[in-house]
N, C-alpha and C positions, 0 to 999 in steps of 0.2 A: 504494500500500500504506500503510495507516494505521500510525502510530507505535505502538510497544509500550507497554502500560500502565505507569504509574509506581507504584513502591513507595516510600513515604516511610519511611525507616529512622531511627528514633530511636537516639541513641547510636552514630552511624556511625563515630566515631573510637575507640570502645571495643572490648571483646573480642567480644561477641555481635553488636552492630550492624555493627562493622567486618567481621566474618566474612561477614555477609549481603551487605553492600555489595560486597565483593570477589567474592563468589560470583555476584552478578548481573552485575557487570562482566565476569567471566571466563566467563560462560555461553555456550557455543557456539550454543545455540538462540536467544539474544538474546530471551528470553521477556518480559523487563521492562526498563524503565529505572529507574535508582536516583536518588532524591532523598535526599541525605545530610544529615541534620539534626544540627546541632551548635551548641553555644553560641558557638563561636569559629570563624568561617569562615576566619580568617587563620592558624590553626594549621598546623603542618607536616603533620600527618596529614590535615587537611581539604584542604590544597593538593595532596597526593598523590592523593586521591580525585578532585578536580577535574581534575587532569592525566590521570587514567585514564578520564575521561568522565562522572563523576557531576555532577549538579546539586547544589551545596552551598547549603544554606539555614540561616540562624540561627534558633534557637528555644530557649526555656527551658521546662523541664517545670513550673516554678512559675508560668508565664504562659500562661493558657488562650488568650488572643487570638493569641499568637505561634504556638501549636500549630495553631490553626484555619487560619492563613495557610499554615503548613508542610504541612498535610494537604490543602489545597484542590486538587481535581482529581486526586488520587491514587486509583488503584484499590485499593491495599492499603497497610497500615501495619504496621510491626514496632515493637512497644511494649515498652520495657524500662526498668527503674529501676536505680539504683546505691545501695543501702543504705550501702555502705562509704564513700561520699563524705561522708555526714552523720550516720550512725548513728541516724536518726530514723524509726521505723516509721510514725508519723503523717504525716510529710512524704512518705514513699514512697506511702502510701495516697492522699494528696491529689494527688500527681503522676499516679498511675494514673487517678484520677478525671478529671483534666484531659485525659489522652490519650483516655479513653473518650468524654468529652463532645465533644472535637474530632473524633473519628472519627464520632460520631453526626451532628453538625451538618454535616459536609462530605460525608456519604454514602459513607464508606469501605465498600467491598464485601467486604473480607476483612482483618480484623486478626489478627495473630499476637501474642498477649500472653505474654511470657516470665514465667511464674509458678512457684510452688512450693506445696507443701501447707501448709495451716494446721494445724500440728501439735497445736493445742489440740483438734482433733477426734479425735485418737488418744490423747493422754496424758490420763488421768483428772484431774479437777480436784483430787482429794485425793492425787495421787501426790507423795510427798515425796522421791523419789529424785533429782529435779532441781529447781533453784530456779525460781520465777517471776521473770521479768525485766521491768524497766520497768513494774511494777505489774500487767501482765495478759498477758504473752507467755511462751511457752516458748522458741521460737526466733524472735526478733524479725524477722530478715531473711527467714525463711520465712513466718511467720504473717501479716504485713502484705500480702505478695503474694497469699497464698491468700484473705485477706479481700477483696482488691481484685477478685477474679474477678467478684463481684456487680456491680461498677461497669460492666463490659462487658455482663453478662447483663441487668441491669435496664434498660439503654438499648437493648436489641435490636441491639447491634452484632454483625454476623456475625463470630464470633471462633473461632480455634483457640487452645486453652490449652496452651502448650508447657512441659512440665516438664523442666527441665534437670538435669544431674548435676554432681558434683564436677569442677572443671576440673583436668586434669593440669597446666595452666599455672601452678597455684598452687605447684608445685615450683620455679618460676622467680621469680614475682612476689610471692608472698604469704607468704614466709618459711617454707614447709613442706618445704624441701629437707632431706635427711638432715643430721644433725649428728654430729660426732665425740664418742664417749664418752671416759671417762678412759683407756681402753686404746688410743685412737687409731682404733678401728674405727667406721665410719660407722653411725649408727643412724637408722632411719626409724620415727617414733612416731605412732601413731594410736589413739584410744580405740574401736577397732572389734572387739576380741577376735578371734575366728576368722570373723567374718561378712564377706561380700563388700561392697565399696563400689562402686556404679556410678560410672564416671568417663568423661570425654570430653575430647577436644581442643577448646578454645574455638572454633577455626576451623570445626570440624565442626558446631557449633550453627547457625552461619549457613547452612551448606550444607543441613542438614536443614530449616531454615526455608524455604529456597528450594524444596525439594522439596514442602513443604506448600503454599506459595503456587501452585506450578504445578498442583497437584491441585484447587485452588479449592473449589467447593461440597462436594466429597467430604469435606473436612476441617473444614468450618464446624460449630461446635458440639461438636467433639471435644476430649478431653484426650489429648495425645500425649506420652509420656515417652520421652526419648532417652538413649542411653548408647553409648559405644564398646566397653566391656567391663565386667563385674562381677568385680572381683578382690579377694581377701583381702589383708590387709597383708603376709602372708608372700609371696604371689605378686607383689605390687608390689616388695617388697624384692629378690626373686630377679631380677626384670626389671631393677631398678636396678643390681644387682650385675653382670649381664651387660653392660648398656649402658655403665656407668661404668668397668668394668675393675678394680673393687676390691670387697671384701666390704661389703655393706650388710645390717645386721641389722634385723629388724622388732622393735619394742618395743610391746607392748600397754599403753597408758596407761589408767588409770582416768579416767573423765570428770571426777571431782572434781579430779584432778591437772591435767588440761588446762584446766579452768575457772580454776585458780589460777596459770596461767602469767603473767598480769599484763599482757599486751599488749592494746591496744584491741580489743574484740570477743571476747576469750578465753572469757567466760562463754557468749556466744551460740553460738560454735563448739563448745564443750564440750557444751552441750545438743544442738546439731545432731547431732554424732556419736553421742551417746547415743540419740537418737531413731532414727537410721539403724541402730544396732546392735540396739536393743530391739524395733523394729518393722521388722525387716529384710525379712521376707517381703512386707509391704505396700509398702515403699519400693522394693525391687528389682522387685516384680511390676508396678509402674506404669511401668517403664522397659525397653523392649524393644530389645535390640541388633539383632534381625532387622528390625524396622520401621525403625529408624534407618538400617540399611544399604540398605533399599529406598528410603528417601527420599534417601539420600546414598550412592551406590555407592562413593565415595572414602573412606568412613568408616575412620578409623585405629584400629588396635589400640594398646594401651599401648606395646608393643615398637616398633611403627612410629613412634609419636610420639617415643619416647625416641631412636631412631636419628637423628631429625632435630633433636633439641633437647638432646642430652646435653651439648654444650659450653656450654650456657647454664645448667646446673644447678650451682650452687656449693655444695659441702659446707661447712656452717658449722663 
C-alpha cells in the first residue's frame, strides 16, 4: 500500500496552520501526511508536532528557495501569511508571491490559500467615511491578501481560496476580551452596530481546510468562506454572560473611536469592522456556516467554544 500524500503546511506552529497540522495528524482516515513548515524546527511547538508524527521542515516565507525545498514532493500546500508579525502589506504580498511560485515550480496539485477580500473593490475611492491607510489601502491586512489571489491565479496553481472569519480566539490572545466599565460591569465593545459578525474557532479553520483538501479537484478554483456562526454583538455578549457567570454588556463603538484606541493596528481594525458593518450582506453572504459544517462536522458554535475556553478569557 502506497504512503498517503503529503500536505506541506505553512505556519504549522501558528493558529491556522497548527489547526490543519493537528487535524491531519488526528484524522482517523489517515488521508494525508503532514509536513510542518516553520522557521524554527527547534521550537517547543515544532517539537510537539514532530512527536505527534509530523515531518518538520524549516523554511522562511521571504526565501523562495527554502519554500521550493519545503514544497518539493508534496501533493498539497496550505499557504498563509501573518500580517500582524510585521504590519507590512507589501511584505505579505511578496510572501504570497513566493508561496505561489514555489507551488508552481514543485507541481503542487492543490493549494489552499488563506485569503480575505480586497476591500478596495467594495469601498468607493471617494468614500471619506474611513481613512486610506499606508497610502493606498482601506484594510491593509485584508487588501494585500485579496490582491495576492492573482499570484496563484496567474501561475495556474490549482488553488482553493479560503476566506476566513473573525477568530473567537482573539478574546484570549488579541486583547479583545471584555473590559470593566466605571461601574464594574464587564463591557464587550465592537464597532458593528446591530449587524452580525461571522466568527470561528481558529482550530476549526484547519479542520475545514482538511475537508477541502480531501475533496480535491471538486474545490480547485473555488472561493470558500467559512464561519462557525454569524452573531451580533448583543448575542456575543449574552453568550459571554452565560459562559463567564457574570453580566457582560455589549457596547457599540463608532469606528472612529476604535481607530483612535492607539494600539498597533487600531486604524486597520477600525476600518475592518466598519467594512464588515457597512457591507454586511456581502461579507456574511460569502461565509456559509452550512458549508463549513459539511467540511468540518466538528464545527463549534460560539457557546461550545466558550465552554471550552472560558477560563482563558481574562476580563480587563
